[in-house]
Residue frames relative to the residue before (quaternion, step in Angstrom):
aa qw qx qy qz dx dy dz
M 1.0000 0.0000 0.0000 0.0000 0.00 0.00 0.00
Q 0.6490 0.5205 -0.3011 0.4660 3.52 1.02 -0.90
A 0.6506 0.5196 -0.3109 0.4584 3.55 0.99 -0.91
G 0.6359 0.5420 -0.3303 0.4391 3.55 1.04 -0.78
K 0.6440 0.5141 -0.3202 0.4674 3.58 1.04 -0.74
E 0.6465 0.5142 -0.3226 0.4621 3.57 1.00 -0.79
D 0.6621 0.5087 -0.3127 0.4529 3.59 0.94 -0.89
A 0.6258 0.5652 -0.3415 0.4152 3.56 1.08 -0.74
G 0.6892 0.4876 -0.2800 0.4569 3.57 1.16 -0.54
L 0.5383 0.6319 -0.4027 0.3856 3.57 1.26 -0.11
V 0.2145 -0.7586 0.6027 0.1238 3.57 -1.07 0.80
P 0.4395 -0.7051 0.4815 0.2791 3.61 -0.63 1.07
L 0.4882 -0.6893 0.4521 0.2866 3.56 -0.86 0.99
W 0.7998 0.2084 -0.1034 0.5534 3.58 0.99 -0.80
G 0.3538 0.7618 -0.4788 0.2556 3.59 1.15 0.48
S 0.6967 -0.4503 0.3534 0.4323 3.54 -1.40 -0.07
R 0.0051 0.7960 -0.6034 0.0477 3.54 -0.89 1.00
S 0.5839 -0.5845 0.4286 0.3656 3.56 -1.14 0.61
T 0.5507 -0.6583 0.4070 0.3126 3.55 -0.88 1.00
H 0.6909 0.4950 -0.3002 0.4330 3.60 0.84 -0.91
R 0.6709 0.4927 -0.3007 0.4655 3.60 1.23 -0.36
L 0.4875 0.7224 -0.4162 0.2592 3.60 1.18 -0.43
P 0.6589 0.4941 -0.3505 0.4458 3.67 0.80 -0.78
F 0.6726 0.4872 -0.2990 0.4699 3.58 0.99 -0.81
I 0.6149 0.5369 -0.3394 0.4673 3.57 1.13 -0.65
V 0.6274 0.5321 -0.3326 0.4611 3.58 1.02 -0.80
I 0.6578 0.5007 -0.3086 0.4705 3.58 0.93 -0.89
A 0.6517 0.5112 -0.3120 0.4654 3.58 0.97 -0.86
D 0.6438 0.5221 -0.3213 0.4580 3.60 0.99 -0.82
L 0.6635 0.5031 -0.3043 0.4627 3.57 1.00 -0.83
I 0.6307 0.5190 -0.3355 0.4693 3.57 1.04 -0.73
K 0.6579 0.5029 -0.3089 0.4679 3.58 0.97 -0.83
S 0.7395 0.3873 -0.2095 0.5091 3.58 1.11 -0.70
R 0.2707 0.8164 -0.4824 0.1658 3.61 1.21 0.36
N 0.6282 0.5277 -0.3478 0.4538 3.61 1.06 -0.64
L 0.6426 0.4977 -0.3143 0.4904 3.56 1.03 -0.79
L 0.6191 0.5426 -0.3395 0.4551 3.58 1.00 -0.79
R 0.6566 0.5167 -0.3060 0.4564 3.55 0.92 -0.93
L 0.6677 0.4943 -0.3038 0.4664 3.60 0.94 -0.84
L 0.6563 0.5098 -0.3153 0.4582 3.59 0.99 -0.80
V 0.6447 0.5049 -0.3186 0.4775 3.58 0.99 -0.82
K 0.6427 0.5193 -0.3163 0.4660 3.58 0.96 -0.85
R 0.6497 0.5097 -0.3117 0.4700 3.57 1.02 -0.82
D 0.6786 0.4979 -0.2947 0.4525 3.58 0.88 -0.94
L 0.6456 0.5141 -0.3226 0.4635 3.57 1.00 -0.80
G 0.6675 0.5014 -0.3003 0.4613 3.58 1.00 -0.81
A 0.7002 0.4753 -0.2717 0.4583 3.57 1.07 -0.75
R 0.5535 0.6589 -0.3916 0.3258 3.59 1.13 -0.63
Y 0.8227 0.1126 -0.0330 0.5562 3.61 0.83 -0.95
R 0.1894 0.8426 -0.4911 0.1135 3.57 1.19 0.57
R 0.8001 0.3017 -0.1493 0.4965 3.61 0.81 -0.91
T 0.5409 0.6000 -0.4196 0.4140 3.59 1.17 0.39
Y 0.5231 -0.6491 0.4580 0.3086 3.56 -1.13 0.64
L 0.7316 0.4390 -0.2403 0.4630 3.57 1.01 -0.80
G 0.2907 -0.7990 0.4905 0.1909 3.58 1.22 -0.30
Y 0.8522 -0.1075 0.0957 0.5031 3.56 -0.94 -0.97
V 0.4597 0.6714 -0.4581 0.3578 3.59 1.23 -0.12
W 0.5833 0.5925 -0.3679 0.4163 3.57 1.17 -0.61
A 0.5985 0.5639 -0.3611 0.4399 3.60 1.11 -0.59
V 0.6818 0.4385 -0.2670 0.5211 3.57 1.24 -0.51
L 0.6783 0.5176 -0.2939 0.4308 3.58 0.94 -0.88
E 0.6237 0.5899 -0.3505 0.3743 3.58 0.94 -0.86
P 0.7129 0.4118 -0.2917 0.4870 3.67 0.70 -0.86
L 0.6154 0.5474 -0.3541 0.4430 3.61 1.08 -0.61
L 0.6780 0.4880 -0.2925 0.4654 3.58 0.90 -0.91
L 0.6490 0.4990 -0.3195 0.4772 3.58 1.00 -0.79
A 0.6324 0.5283 -0.3308 0.4600 3.58 1.02 -0.78
L 0.6230 0.5458 -0.3342 0.4498 3.58 1.04 -0.77
V 0.6760 0.4906 -0.2904 0.4670 3.57 0.94 -0.92
Y 0.7062 0.4623 -0.2732 0.4614 3.58 0.79 -1.01
S 0.6261 0.5304 -0.3386 0.4604 3.59 1.03 -0.71
F 0.6259 0.5314 -0.3332 0.4634 3.57 1.03 -0.76
I 0.6576 0.5220 -0.3118 0.4449 3.57 0.93 -0.93
F 0.7627 0.3918 -0.2168 0.4667 3.58 0.77 -1.04
T 0.6863 0.4787 -0.2973 0.4599 3.60 1.04 -0.66
V 0.7575 0.3794 -0.2001 0.4921 3.57 0.83 -0.99
L 0.7744 0.3733 -0.1995 0.4703 3.58 0.76 -1.04
V 0.7504 0.3662 -0.2092 0.5090 3.59 0.94 -0.87
G 0.4345 -0.7371 0.4264 0.2935 3.58 1.13 -0.58
S 0.2613 0.7733 -0.5339 0.2206 3.58 1.08 0.65
T 0.2077 -0.7995 0.5561 0.0922 3.59 -0.96 0.91
D 0.3976 0.7236 -0.4742 0.3057 3.60 1.25 0.20
P 0.3618 -0.7636 0.4868 0.2217 3.65 -0.50 1.11
Y 0.7122 0.4294 -0.2479 0.4969 3.59 1.20 -0.49
Y 0.3298 0.7897 -0.4782 0.1972 3.57 1.25 0.16
A 0.6432 0.5260 -0.3307 0.4475 3.61 0.94 -0.83
V 0.6249 0.5322 -0.3330 0.4642 3.58 1.05 -0.77
K 0.6670 0.5060 -0.2955 0.4602 3.55 0.93 -0.93
I 0.6241 0.5345 -0.3387 0.4584 3.57 1.06 -0.71
V 0.6497 0.5160 -0.3242 0.4545 3.60 0.87 -0.90
V 0.6642 0.4942 -0.3004 0.4738 3.58 0.91 -0.92
G 0.6523 0.5227 -0.3117 0.4518 3.58 0.97 -0.85
V 0.6520 0.5101 -0.3119 0.4662 3.58 0.97 -0.85
I 0.6585 0.5068 -0.3130 0.4599 3.59 0.91 -0.89
G 0.6891 0.4878 -0.2835 0.4547 3.58 0.86 -0.96
W 0.6887 0.4737 -0.2937 0.4638 3.58 0.85 -0.93
T 0.6363 0.5309 -0.3360 0.4475 3.60 0.93 -0.82
L 0.6360 0.5263 -0.3277 0.4594 3.58 0.99 -0.81
F 0.6793 0.4833 -0.2952 0.4666 3.60 0.84 -0.93
A 0.6849 0.5037 -0.2946 0.4365 3.58 0.83 -1.01
R 0.6901 0.4687 -0.2844 0.4725 3.58 0.90 -0.87
S 0.6151 0.5359 -0.3479 0.4620 3.59 1.05 -0.69
L 0.6609 0.5101 -0.2961 0.4641 3.56 0.99 -0.85
T 0.7208 0.4538 -0.2683 0.4500 3.58 0.73 -1.04
I 0.6749 0.4973 -0.3087 0.4494 3.60 0.91 -0.85
S 0.6944 0.4623 -0.2917 0.4679 3.60 0.86 -0.86
S 0.6547 0.5038 -0.3245 0.4607 3.61 1.04 -0.66
N 0.7192 0.3998 -0.2409 0.5147 3.60 1.19 -0.49
S 0.4019 0.7712 -0.4413 0.2215 3.59 1.28 -0.06
L 0.6544 0.5125 -0.3299 0.4475 3.61 0.95 -0.74
I 0.6847 0.4809 -0.2857 0.4672 3.57 0.91 -0.92
S 0.7089 0.4732 -0.2770 0.4437 3.58 0.85 -0.91
S 0.7576 0.3576 -0.1963 0.5096 3.61 1.16 -0.52
I 0.2782 0.8097 -0.4856 0.1765 3.57 1.25 0.27
N 0.6623 0.5113 -0.3180 0.4459 3.62 0.95 -0.76
L 0.6368 0.5378 -0.3325 0.4413 3.59 1.07 -0.66
F 0.6198 0.5698 -0.3479 0.4125 3.59 1.06 -0.68
Q 0.6243 0.5557 -0.3376 0.4329 3.58 1.18 -0.50
F 0.7640 0.3574 -0.1840 0.5048 3.59 1.17 -0.48
A 0.7730 0.2755 -0.1528 0.5507 3.61 1.18 -0.37
R 0.2402 -0.7634 0.5873 0.1207 3.55 -0.87 0.98
V 0.2992 0.7359 -0.5346 0.2882 3.54 0.28 1.33
P 0.6319 -0.5199 0.3900 0.4223 3.61 -1.16 0.39
K 0.4699 -0.7089 0.4545 0.2648 3.56 -0.80 1.00
T 0.5599 0.6055 -0.3918 0.4079 3.60 1.18 -0.38
V 0.5190 0.6541 -0.4134 0.3632 3.59 1.21 -0.43
F 0.7026 0.4785 -0.2785 0.4469 3.58 0.87 -0.93
A 0.6328 0.5022 -0.3347 0.4851 3.59 1.11 -0.60
T 0.6855 0.5019 -0.2786 0.4479 3.55 0.98 -0.89
S 0.6298 0.5491 -0.3474 0.4255 3.60 0.97 -0.76
G 0.6445 0.5185 -0.3229 0.4600 3.59 1.01 -0.75
V 0.6479 0.5088 -0.3138 0.4721 3.57 1.03 -0.80
L 0.6602 0.5005 -0.3088 0.4673 3.60 0.95 -0.84
T 0.6062 0.5511 -0.3492 0.4549 3.57 1.08 -0.70
N 0.7131 0.4447 -0.2601 0.4756 3.57 0.85 -0.96
L 0.5942 0.5409 -0.3695 0.4666 3.59 1.12 -0.53
T 0.6401 0.5216 -0.3184 0.4657 3.58 1.01 -0.81
L 0.6737 0.4883 -0.2931 0.4710 3.59 0.91 -0.92
S 0.6395 0.5260 -0.3289 0.4541 3.59 1.03 -0.72
I 0.6273 0.5150 -0.3321 0.4806 3.58 1.06 -0.73
V 0.6188 0.5198 -0.3352 0.4842 3.59 1.06 -0.74
S 0.6396 0.5500 -0.3228 0.4293 3.59 1.01 -0.82
L 0.5525 0.6280 -0.3943 0.3807 3.59 1.14 -0.48
T 0.5650 0.6029 -0.3922 0.4043 3.60 1.16 -0.43
S 0.5421 0.6145 -0.4024 0.4081 3.59 1.24 -0.29
L 0.6111 0.5646 -0.3464 0.4334 3.59 1.26 -0.29
I 0.4717 0.7105 -0.4300 0.2962 3.60 1.20 -0.36
P 0.6560 0.5000 -0.3440 0.4487 3.68 0.82 -0.79
F 0.6570 0.5090 -0.3150 0.4583 3.60 1.05 -0.72
F 0.5981 0.5437 -0.3590 0.4667 3.58 1.11 -0.60
I 0.6703 0.4869 -0.2933 0.4770 3.56 1.05 -0.76
I 0.6802 0.5048 -0.2908 0.4450 3.57 0.87 -0.98
H 0.7874 0.3173 -0.1532 0.5059 3.58 0.83 -1.01
E 0.3973 -0.7480 0.4505 0.2822 3.59 1.31 0.13
L 0.2022 0.7776 -0.5551 0.2152 3.53 0.90 1.00
S 0.4142 -0.7308 0.4923 0.2280 3.56 -1.06 0.72
F 0.3638 -0.6854 0.5865 0.2320 3.53 -1.17 0.73
S 0.1073 0.8093 -0.5632 0.1281 3.57 -0.43 1.19
I 0.7068 -0.4494 0.3444 0.4241 3.52 -1.37 0.11
N 0.5393 0.6395 -0.3944 0.3803 3.58 1.21 -0.43
L 0.5598 0.6191 -0.3882 0.3907 3.58 1.18 -0.44
V 0.5143 0.6277 -0.4191 0.4073 3.58 1.25 -0.32
F 0.6243 0.5565 -0.3379 0.4318 3.57 1.09 -0.69
V 0.5352 0.6048 -0.4147 0.4192 3.60 1.17 -0.40
V 0.6884 0.4650 -0.2742 0.4845 3.56 0.89 -0.95
I 0.6216 0.5415 -0.3443 0.4493 3.60 1.03 -0.73
W 0.6754 0.4719 -0.2940 0.4845 3.59 0.92 -0.87
M 0.6112 0.5327 -0.3520 0.4677 3.59 1.08 -0.62
L 0.6266 0.5261 -0.3289 0.4717 3.58 1.05 -0.74
V 0.6166 0.5363 -0.3384 0.4666 3.60 1.06 -0.74
L 0.6561 0.5064 -0.3067 0.4680 3.60 0.94 -0.87
A 0.6648 0.5045 -0.3035 0.4598 3.58 0.93 -0.91
L 0.6741 0.4931 -0.2971 0.4628 3.60 0.93 -0.88
T 0.6272 0.5289 -0.3405 0.4593 3.58 1.04 -0.71
G 0.6733 0.4813 -0.2911 0.4798 3.57 0.91 -0.91
W 0.6279 0.5450 -0.3187 0.4552 3.57 1.08 -0.79
G 0.6802 0.4950 -0.2873 0.4579 3.57 0.86 -0.96
L 0.6683 0.4803 -0.2981 0.4836 3.58 0.92 -0.88
G 0.6483 0.5278 -0.3161 0.4487 3.58 1.02 -0.79
L 0.6302 0.5238 -0.3336 0.4660 3.60 1.02 -0.76
F 0.6385 0.5269 -0.3213 0.4598 3.57 1.03 -0.78
L 0.7354 0.4396 -0.2269 0.4630 3.58 0.96 -0.90
A 0.5283 0.6810 -0.4015 0.3096 3.61 1.13 -0.56
P 0.6825 0.4498 -0.3184 0.4802 3.68 0.80 -0.79
L 0.6217 0.5370 -0.3411 0.4569 3.59 1.08 -0.70
A 0.6318 0.5448 -0.3313 0.4408 3.58 1.04 -0.76
C 0.6257 0.5275 -0.3382 0.4646 3.60 1.14 -0.57
R 0.7329 0.4258 -0.2314 0.4775 3.56 0.90 -0.94
F 0.7898 0.1682 -0.0669 0.5860 3.56 1.04 -0.78
P 0.3033 -0.8013 0.4870 0.1695 3.63 -0.05 1.27
D 0.5743 0.6012 -0.3849 0.4008 3.61 1.15 -0.48
T 0.4993 0.6667 -0.4233 0.3564 3.58 1.22 -0.38
K 0.6249 0.5472 -0.3365 0.4438 3.58 1.01 -0.81
N 0.6731 0.4846 -0.2986 0.4722 3.59 0.93 -0.86
I 0.6270 0.5321 -0.3356 0.4595 3.57 1.06 -0.74
V 0.6464 0.5136 -0.3170 0.4669 3.58 0.98 -0.85
N 0.6623 0.5065 -0.3089 0.4576 3.58 0.89 -0.92
F 0.6558 0.4984 -0.3101 0.4747 3.59 0.99 -0.82
S 0.6492 0.5237 -0.3150 0.4528 3.58 0.98 -0.87
V 0.6311 0.5305 -0.3290 0.4606 3.57 1.07 -0.76
R 0.6504 0.5091 -0.3214 0.4631 3.59 0.97 -0.80
V 0.6845 0.4653 -0.2843 0.4839 3.58 0.90 -0.91
G 0.6481 0.5519 -0.3118 0.4220 3.56 0.99 -0.88
F 0.5443 0.6173 -0.3961 0.4071 3.56 1.16 -0.52
F 0.7255 0.4187 -0.2425 0.4894 3.59 0.92 -0.88
L 0.6723 0.4838 -0.2974 0.4748 3.59 1.17 -0.51
S 0.6611 0.4761 -0.2928 0.5006 3.58 1.30 -0.15
P 0.5750 -0.6349 0.3974 0.3291 3.61 -1.13 0.60
V 0.1945 0.7609 -0.5855 0.2011 3.53 0.37 1.28
M 0.7868 0.2309 -0.1115 0.5614 3.56 0.77 -1.08
W 0.7324 0.3071 -0.2260 0.5641 3.59 1.23 -0.25
T 0.4009 -0.7316 0.5146 0.1980 3.55 -1.27 0.40
Y 0.6716 -0.4937 0.3722 0.4082 3.53 -1.32 0.24
E 0.6008 0.5563 -0.3535 0.4523 3.58 1.12 -0.65
M 0.6377 0.5095 -0.3251 0.4776 3.60 0.99 -0.81
F 0.6378 0.5386 -0.3154 0.4512 3.56 1.01 -0.86
N 0.6850 0.4802 -0.2879 0.4662 3.60 0.89 -0.92
N 0.6526 0.5211 -0.3167 0.4498 3.57 0.98 -0.82
R 0.6942 0.4801 -0.2718 0.4623 3.55 1.10 -0.69
F 0.8277 0.2534 -0.0987 0.4909 3.59 0.84 -0.97
G 0.3227 -0.7781 0.4944 0.2146 3.61 1.16 -0.33
D 0.7037 -0.4420 0.3423 0.4384 3.57 -0.97 -0.94
G 0.4182 0.7404 -0.4456 0.2800 3.60 1.20 0.34
W 0.7612 -0.3603 0.2820 0.4597 3.53 -1.36 -0.26
Y 0.5964 0.5603 -0.3692 0.4405 3.57 1.10 -0.60
A 0.6413 0.5177 -0.3209 0.4665 3.56 1.04 -0.77
F 0.6388 0.5210 -0.3222 0.4655 3.58 1.00 -0.84
A 0.6665 0.4934 -0.3000 0.4715 3.59 0.92 -0.88
G 0.6420 0.5337 -0.3234 0.4454 3.56 1.03 -0.78
H 0.6573 0.5215 -0.3094 0.4475 3.57 1.08 -0.72
L 0.5130 0.6215 -0.4283 0.4088 3.59 1.24 -0.07
N 0.5125 0.5904 -0.4245 0.4568 3.57 1.29 -0.17
P 0.3531 -0.7999 0.4416 0.2012 3.63 -0.38 1.18
T 0.6447 0.5379 -0.3335 0.4288 3.62 1.22 -0.09
I 0.5200 0.6798 -0.4104 0.3147 3.60 1.18 -0.44
V 0.7219 0.4449 -0.2595 0.4622 3.58 0.72 -1.05
P 0.6845 0.4817 -0.3252 0.4400 3.69 0.77 -0.85
I 0.6704 0.4854 -0.3158 0.4639 3.62 0.88 -0.86
T 0.6406 0.5054 -0.3221 0.4800 3.58 1.02 -0.77
G 0.6374 0.5242 -0.3225 0.4636 3.58 1.01 -0.77
M 0.6179 0.5295 -0.3364 0.4739 3.58 1.07 -0.73
R 0.6680 0.5022 -0.3047 0.4568 3.58 0.89 -0.90
D 0.6504 0.5160 -0.3204 0.4562 3.59 0.92 -0.86
A 0.6631 0.5056 -0.3073 0.4585 3.59 0.99 -0.83
V 0.6564 0.5078 -0.3116 0.4628 3.58 0.99 -0.81
L 0.7362 0.4126 -0.2278 0.4858 3.58 0.89 -0.93
G 0.3867 -0.7499 0.4625 0.2723 3.59 1.25 -0.20
Q 0.5043 0.6520 -0.4221 0.3775 3.56 1.07 0.70
Q 0.5902 -0.5754 0.4308 0.3674 3.54 -1.25 0.47
T 0.4589 -0.7099 0.4638 0.2653 3.54 -0.89 0.93
H 0.2509 -0.7505 0.5941 0.1445 3.55 -1.22 0.64
I 0.3494 0.7475 -0.4936 0.2749 3.56 1.25 0.34
Q 0.4805 -0.6755 0.4825 0.2828 3.56 -0.88 0.96
P 0.5706 -0.6135 0.4135 0.3564 3.64 -0.96 0.77
Y 0.6671 0.4956 -0.3206 0.4545 3.60 0.91 -0.85
A 0.6045 0.5582 -0.3560 0.4431 3.58 1.16 -0.57
Q 0.6432 0.5070 -0.3213 0.4755 3.57 1.05 -0.73
V 0.6201 0.5255 -0.3364 0.4756 3.58 1.06 -0.74
L 0.6472 0.5163 -0.3124 0.4657 3.58 0.96 -0.87
C 0.6489 0.5420 -0.3166 0.4300 3.56 0.97 -0.88
F 0.7322 0.4112 -0.2446 0.4847 3.57 0.74 -1.03
G 0.6020 0.5368 -0.3586 0.4699 3.58 1.15 -0.53
F 0.6494 0.5242 -0.3167 0.4508 3.57 1.01 -0.81
V 0.6804 0.4818 -0.3074 0.4588 3.59 0.85 -0.90
A 0.6319 0.5189 -0.3345 0.4686 3.61 1.04 -0.73
F 0.6636 0.5004 -0.2997 0.4685 3.57 0.95 -0.89
A 0.6449 0.5276 -0.3212 0.4500 3.60 0.98 -0.85
I 0.6677 0.4943 -0.3042 0.4661 3.58 0.96 -0.85
L 0.6643 0.5039 -0.3053 0.4600 3.59 0.89 -0.93
L 0.7008 0.4604 -0.2727 0.4718 3.57 0.79 -1.02
G 0.6642 0.5282 -0.3061 0.4314 3.57 0.92 -0.92
T 0.6880 0.4743 -0.2927 0.4647 3.58 0.86 -0.92
I 0.6512 0.5197 -0.3247 0.4477 3.60 0.96 -0.81
V 0.6913 0.4678 -0.2816 0.4732 3.58 0.83 -0.99
F 0.6528 0.5327 -0.3250 0.4296 3.58 0.92 -0.88
V 0.6947 0.4651 -0.2875 0.4673 3.59 0.81 -0.97
R 0.6752 0.5047 -0.2958 0.4494 3.59 0.99 -0.79
K 0.8276 0.2990 -0.1010 0.4642 3.56 0.87 -0.96
A 0.5332 0.6779 -0.4107 0.2959 3.62 1.11 -0.52
H 0.6826 0.5069 -0.3105 0.4250 3.59 0.80 -0.97
S 0.6852 0.4701 -0.2907 0.4744 3.59 0.87 -0.91
A 0.6249 0.5466 -0.3400 0.4418 3.57 1.06 -0.71
V 0.6708 0.4829 -0.2929 0.4806 3.58 1.01 -0.83
V 0.6438 0.5369 -0.3206 0.4410 3.59 0.96 -0.88
N 0.7259 0.4481 -0.2401 0.4633 3.58 1.01 -0.81
L 0.4607 0.6771 -0.4587 0.3446 3.59 1.24 0.05
């Protein structure tokens, strides 16, 4: 009788759940698994640069080296005269890398962790989330690469820099939500991984990494092309990061900000619902 009462209080980890509750259930599961998340992030951070001599310095050097190359191309070959162009490139590289890695890691989380699911009965969202948190941590470390530019251009350290991290969180959550949606598809259709990788490569050029929001506005104005361009979920966050770093007033259109936050909310809702509904069956059928 006692055992029956205990069993009655158990909630199946992969059982049927109300659709409108799924996003909140995912958040609750992640909070309950926060210690495991912390251990996974610590493990991933230790493994990322384990056999390198420079270690975490690479998180700072990578955006600097890319900024040097892109600045040379646009300043010398194209003729850009923007004195802050190198700063904008570094910010663009950091923001885009965070989004791209969050998307690819979370979309591949089921396939890459398939062996762990056989030995541990934990929410599958933990493995997708740990990869995103790892890359968010590394991206925050990468922000130190901006220190030389603050000194050279006499930029001010202000409270506005908090918005840099907020916009980075928006990028990470967007990639996380889209990745959760794609993860079950990647199990059933292996071509999904190749499609994601190709989209990331193309998206690099369609996102404001080498170009700026000012260039975008000058080219498309306020027409339908501009509206369609703002559907790219990285344009507003990366531009917001640049505005916060440079301490300048933003020129982002109000409707673009609405689209941005609406997109990230939709990605999280859709991603969590599809992932919880389909992840278990997708893994079982592998």
